[in-house]
C-alpha positions in Angstrom: 67.6 102.6 111.0 70.1 102.3 108.5 71.0 99.0 110.1 67.6 97.7 110.5 66.7 98.6 106.8 69.6 96.8 105.9 68.9 93.8 108.1 65.3 93.9 106.3 66.5 94.0 103.0 69.3 91.1 103.8 66.5 88.4 105.0 64.0 89.6 102.0 66.9 88.7 99.8 67.6 85.1 101.9 63.6 84.1 101.4 64.1 85.1 97.7 66.9 83.0 97.5 65.5 80.0 99.3 62.6 80.4 97.1 64.2 80.3 93.9 65.9 77.3 95.4 62.7 75.4 96.0 61.3 76.5 92.3 64.7 75.0 91.0 63.3 71.6 92.6 59.8 71.4 89.9 62.2 72.9 87.0 64.8 70.3 87.5 62.3 67.5 87.2 60.4 69.0 84.5 63.6 69.4 82.4 65.0 65.7 83.7 61.7 64.1 83.3 60.1 65.7 80.5 62.4 67.7 78.2 65.6 65.4 78.4 63.9 61.8 78.2 61.9 63.5 75.0 65.0 65.0 73.3 67.6 62.0 74.6 65.5 59.4 75.0 68.5 56.6 74.6 70.6 58.3 77.5 67.6 59.0 79.7 65.3 55.6 78.5 63.4 55.7 82.6 61.3 58.1 83.5 61.8 59.6 87.2 59.5 58.4 90.3 56.3 60.7 90.7 57.4 64.6 91.6 55.7 64.2 95.2 58.6 61.7 96.2 61.2 64.5 95.2 59.3 67.1 97.7 60.9 64.7 100.5 64.3 66.9 99.5 63.2 70.1 100.2 63.5 69.8 104.0 67.2 68.6 103.5 67.7 71.4 100.7 66.3 74.6 102.3 68.3 74.7 106.2 71.5 73.4 104.0 70.8 76.2 101.6 69.9 78.6 104.2 73.2 78.2 106.1 75.4 77.9 102.5 73.9 81.0 101.5 74.6 82.9 104.8 78.3 81.8 105.0 78.8 82.9 101.3 78.4 86.4 102.6 75.4 87.1 100.3 74.1 89.4 102.7 76.4 91.3 103.8 77.1 94.8 102.0 78.2 93.9 98.4 78.8 97.7 97.1 82.3 97.3 96.4 82.5 93.7 95.4 83.3 92.3 91.9 80.4 90.9 90.2 82.6 87.8 89.1 83.5 86.8 93.1 79.3 86.8 93.9 78.9 84.4 90.6 81.6 82.0 91.8 79.8 82.2 95.2 76.7 81.0 93.8 78.3 78.6 91.9 80.0 77.2 94.7 76.3 77.1 96.9 74.5 75.7 94.0 77.1 72.8 93.4 78.4 72.4 96.4 75.1 71.9 98.2 74.3 69.3 95.2 77.2 67.6 96.1 76.0 67.4 99.8 72.6 66.4 98.7 73.4 63.7 96.7 75.6 62.1 100.0 73.1 62.6 102.2 70.7 60.2 99.4 73.0 57.8 99.1 73.6 57.6 103.0 69.7 57.9 103.7 69.6 55.0 100.7 66.8 57.4 98.9 66.5 55.2 96.0 64.2 57.3 94.0 67.2 59.9 93.7 68.4 60.2 90.5 72.1 61.0 89.8 71.3 62.8 86.7 68.4 64.6 88.1 70.9 66.2 90.6 73.1 67.1 87.9 70.4 69.2 86.5 69.1 70.5 89.8 72.4 72.4 90.4 72.4 73.7 87.5 69.4 75.0 87.1 69.8 76.4 90.7 72.9 77.8 89.9 71.2 79.8 86.6 68.5 81.2 89.0 70.4 82.2 91.6 73.6 84.0 89.3 70.6 85.6 87.5 68.9 86.7 90.4 72.3 88.4 91.6 72.9 90.4 88.6 68.9 91.5 88.5 70.2 92.4 91.9 73.4 94.2 91.6 72.1 96.0 88.6 68.6 97.3 90.0 70.9 98.4 93.6 73.4 100.6 91.0 70.8 101.9 89.1 69.1 103.1 92.3 72.3 104.2 93.9 73.6 106.1 90.8 70.2 108.6 91.4 71.4 109.3 94.9 69.4 106.8 97.2 70.6 104.0 99.3 74.0 105.7 99.9 76.1 106.2 102.5 78.1 109.1 104.1 81.9 108.9 104.2 84.4 111.1 106.3 87.7 111.1 105.0 90.7 111.6 107.8 93.9 112.8 105.9 95.2 115.6 103.8 97.0 115.4 100.5 97.0 113.9 97.3 95.9 110.4 99.1 93.1 111.5 100.3 92.0 113.5 97.3 92.8 110.5 94.6 90.5 108.4 97.3 88.1 110.7 97.3 88.0 111.3 93.7 87.8 107.2 93.1 84.8 107.1 95.4 82.8 109.9 93.9 83.8 108.5 90.7 81.9 105.3 91.0 78.4 106.6 91.9 76.9 102.9 91.9 78.7 102.3 95.3 76.4 104.5 96.8 78.9 106.4 98.8 78.9 110.2 99.2 81.6 112.1 100.6 81.0 115.1 103.2 84.0 115.9 104.1 87.6 115.8 105.3 89.0 115.8 108.6 93.1 117.5 109.1 95.3 114.8 110.4 97.7 117.4 111.4 100.1 116.2 109.0 100.4 119.4 106.8 98.8 120.4 103.6 95.4 120.7 102.6 93.1 118.1 100.7 92.8 119.6 97.1 89.6 120.3 95.8 88.5 122.0 99.1 85.5 123.4 97.1 84.0 120.2 97.1 84.7 118.3 99.9 84.8 121.0 102.8 87.5 120.6 105.9 85.4 120.0 108.4 87.8 120.2 111.6 90.8 118.6 112.5 90.8 114.7 113.8 90.6 116.0 117.6 87.5 117.0 116.4 86.4 113.4 115.2 83.9 113.0 118.4 82.2 116.0 117.9 81.2 115.4 114.5 80.2 112.5 114.9 77.7 114.1 117.3 76.6 116.8 114.7 77.3 114.7 111.7 75.3 112.1 109.9 78.7 109.6 109.7 78.0 106.1 108.1 81.7 105.2 107.0 85.3 106.7 108.3 88.2 106.1 106.0 91.8 107.1 107.7 94.0 107.9 104.7 97.1 107.3 107.1 100.9 108.9 106.5 103.8 106.0 106.1 105.1 105.8 109.8 102.3 107.5 111.7 99.7 104.4 112.1 100.2 104.9 116.1 98.9 108.4 115.9 95.3 107.5 114.6 95.0 105.1 117.9 92.6 107.5 119.4 90.7 108.3 116.3 89.9 104.7 116.1 88.8 104.5 119.4 86.4 107.4 119.2 85.0 105.6 115.8 84.5 102.5 117.6 82.8 104.0 120.8 80.0 105.5 118.2 79.6 101.8 116.5 80.7 103.6 113.0 82.4 101.6 110.9 86.0 102.8 110.5 88.7 101.7 107.1 92.3 102.2 107.1 93.8 103.0 103.5 96.4 100.7 102.8 98.2 102.6 100.2 101.2 103.1 102.5 104.0 101.7 100.1 102.7 102.9 96.8 105.4 101.2 94.7 105.3 97.8 96.3 103.4 95.6 93.6 102.1 92.7 96.0 98.8 93.0 97.1 97.7 93.8 100.9 96.1 90.3 102.6 94.7 90.5 105.9 95.4 87.2 107.8 95.6 85.9 111.2 98.0 84.0 113.1 96.0 82.3 116.2 94.2 85.7 116.6 97.0 87.6 115.9 96.0 89.9 112.9 98.9 90.1 110.0 98.8 92.5 107.2 100.3 90.1 104.6 102.0 91.4 101.1 101.3 88.4 98.3 101.8 88.2 94.5 100.7 85.3 94.0 97.2 84.1 94.2 95.4 83.7 97.8 92.1 82.3 97.5 92.0 79.3 99.3 88.9 78.3 97.3 90.4 79.1 93.5 93.6 77.4 94.8 91.4 74.0 96.3 89.6 74.3 92.4 93.1 74.6 90.9 94.1 71.5 92.3 90.9 69.8 91.9 91.2 70.2 88.6 94.9 69.1 88.2 94.0 65.8 89.6 91.2 65.2 87.8 92.6 66.1 84.0 95.9 64.7 84.5 94.9 61.2 85.7 92.3 61.5 82.5 94.4 62.3 80.2 97.0 59.8 81.6 94.7 57.0 81.1 93.4 58.0 77.9 97.0 58.6 76.6 98.2 55.4 78.1 98.5 53.8 74.5 100.4 56.2 72.7 102.7 56.4 76.0 103.2 52.6 75.6 104.0 53.0 72.0 106.2 55.7 72.4 108.1 53.5 75.4 108.5 50.8 72.4 109.5 53.0 70.0 112.4 54.7 72.1 113.7 51.1 73.4 113.9 49.9 69.9 115.1 52.8 68.2 118.4 53.6 70.7 119.9 52.0 73.6 119.5 54.0 77.1 116.2 54.2 79.3 112.8 55.0 78.2 112.4 58.1 80.5 114.7 60.8 81.3 115.3 62.3 84.3 116.1 65.8 85.0 116.1 67.7 88.1 114.3 71.1 88.3 113.3 74.2 90.2 109.5 74.0 91.6 107.5 76.4 94.0 110.1 78.5 95.5 113.2 77.0 94.2 112.5 73.5 95.6 114.1 71.1 93.8 112.2 68.0 91.9 113.0 65.1 89.5 110.8 65.9 86.1 110.0 63.0 84.1 109.9 63.0 80.2 110.1 60.3 77.3 113.7 60.2 76.6 114.1 62.0 73.0 118.2 62.3 72.6 121.2 59.6 72.5 121.9 58.2 75.9 124.9 60.7 77.4 123.2 63.7 76.1 123.4 66.1 78.8 127.6 65.2 79.0 127.5 66.7 75.3 126.3 69.8 75.8 129.4 72.0 75.6 129.7 70.4 72.1 126.4 72.1 71.4 126.6 75.1 73.0 127.4 77.2 70.6 124.3 76.7 68.5 121.9 77.9 71.4 118.9 80.1 69.7 117.6 81.7 72.9 118.9 84.7 74.5 119.3 84.3 78.2 119.9 81.8 80.8 118.3 78.8 78.7 119.5 76.7 76.1 117.2 75.7 73.2 117.8 74.8 69.3 116.1 73.8 66.7 118.1 71.3 65.0 120.2 69.5 68.2 122.3 66.9 66.7 121.9 64.7 70.2 118.1 64.0 69.1 116.9 60.5 68.0 114.8 60.2 64.8 111.7 59.4 66.9 112.9 62.2 69.7 112.0 64.6 66.9 108.3 63.0 66.4 107.7 63.0 70.0 108.9 66.7 70.5 106.7 67.8 67.6 103.9 66.5 69.2 105.0 67.0 72.4 104.6 63.2 73.7 107.2 63.9 75.4 105.7 65.9 78.1 103.5 63.2 79.1 105.0 61.1 81.6 104.8 64.9 83.7 101.2 64.3 84.6 103.2 61.9 87.7 104.5 65.1 88.4 101.1 67.0 88.6 99.6 63.7 90.4 102.5 64.2 93.1 101.9 67.9 93.7 105.6 68.8 92.1 103.6 70.5 89.2 100.5 71.7 88.0 98.8 71.6 84.4 99.5 75.2 84.0 102.1 77.3 85.3 105.7 78.7 84.3 107.6 76.0 82.9 109.9 74.6 85.5 113.4 76.0 84.6 116.7 74.1 85.6 118.9 75.2 89.0 121.8 76.8 86.5 119.5 78.7 85.2 117.8 80.0 88.3 121.5 80.9 89.6 121.5 83.3 86.5 118.3 84.9 87.1 117.9 88.1 87.6 116.1 89.5 90.5 113.1 90.3 89.2 113.1 87.0 87.5 113.1 85.0 90.4 109.5 85.5 90.9 108.3 83.2 88.2 108.9 80.9 91.0 106.2 81.8 93.0 103.7 79.6 91.6 103.8 75.8 90.8 105.7 75.1 87.9 102.9 73.7 85.1 103.3 71.7 81.5 101.5 74.3 79.7 101.7 78.1 80.3 100.9 81.4 78.6 104.2 81.3 76.6 103.7 77.5 75.3 100.6 79.0 73.8 102.1 82.0 72.2 104.8 80.9 70.4 106.8 78.9 72.7 110.6 78.9 71.6 109.8 81.6 69.0 110.1 84.2 71.9 112.8 85.9 73.2 114.1 84.9 77.0 112.9 88.3 78.3 109.0 88.0 76.2 108.6 84.6 78.0 109.5 86.1 81.4 106.9 88.4 81.0 104.1 86.0 80.1 105.3 83.9 83.2 104.9 87.1 85.4 101.6 87.9 83.6 100.2 84.7 84.5 101.0 85.1 87.9 99.7 88.6 88.4 96.2 87.9 86.8 95.9 84.1 87.6 92.2 83.0 87.8 90.7 79.3 87.2 89.1 80.7 84.0 92.7 81.8 82.5 94.0 78.1 83.4 90.6 76.8 81.2 91.5 78.9 78.2 95.1 78.1 78.4 94.3 74.5 78.6 91.9 74.9 75.8 94.3 76.8 73.5 96.9 74.2 74.1 95.4 71.6 72.2 95.5 73.7 68.8 99.2 74.6 69.8 100.8 71.3 70.2 99.0 70.0 67.3 100.6 72.4 65.1 103.6 72.1 66.6 104.8 75.8 66.1 107.8 77.0 68.1 108.2 73.0 69.1 112.1 72.1 69.0 
């Protein structure tokens, strides 16, 4: 009964999503043909073809959106899914589908389709889909918090871990889960607060309990090293068609997040401290390629002037090449405009006593090896522009921990090596937080914070804050 009800609700939501998508077509037409043409006649001088022509897109849009919406997982249980992920999925469907329609329109020679109309359609569709998902989320949470549409949960396990999990579930009533009790797994101990969650028996009684009680979900809170002992109970849950979950909090002191992966049919439980969402990583790489190419072309006159100034002001090459450590310690050649006199690296022992940074790095505000032009280039961070080639080649990213020297890495503490687990970048949290005004430990902490909290939005915030940080020259050496 519950599954049939869930399917009916999912089908209703899918029909609603498709109706909103169909509605996006006339709304986008009205905005592009009427509003934008009236407000910005110089940008949109020509009106669109009659709307009836655009109705021919519906046979392409509705099946495509149906497949993409279903593939995005909108119609599975989203009780515990963060709202941000649902909105991100709506964005992928709206703009990804619009891109496919644009390709189909080009391939089918649908000359009446305006490119700006498709852009507006994608924006409208994302707005209505995201708004609907937020409204549905708020409505469902309101309903569940009042005791409706709940799913019963049976815990298998004893001790503090099981009690903490039950507390956590009970603290989020809008998820719609209700703990009905626990089973003793013969590992000793009693679950805390037994007056709230009664013991319904031992793990060997699971089959009888599933026959007697209404159980929608089972959560196995497994003790470390006892996974094999739960196999028979998992088979019982499978036999009754009850959804079973296994709590993976078996290494409580491990920072790495567990991720379920597959190796040609072999399930793997992977632990990772780095971002693993493939779509977000694709977006990061796409942003790297697009922005780095755009900035390179826009800054080309500045780079040419810098190259000429370097060549005329001092002897030596225009570019400075240096081996740095990239992802997981891979060596690559970093490019910069030369800001020091030729042979400056050989003179490092002469100025090592001037180092103003703690830890295995060398930074000095008044380095005597700097040329006059070099000081200006560093002050404005123009010397970093050739690293855009490192970004385009894939050795670096626009945002990420700064790439260290191999000799610096050889002096790292073990915990500091984790900063090598993401592609290095041109800018980072350190760059916008004071740069060389920060000590080495703070620098490392910021890099690890970036890795642990990374998202495309964080990259965007860092990129936006980099511009004023570079113009101010704060902390540049």
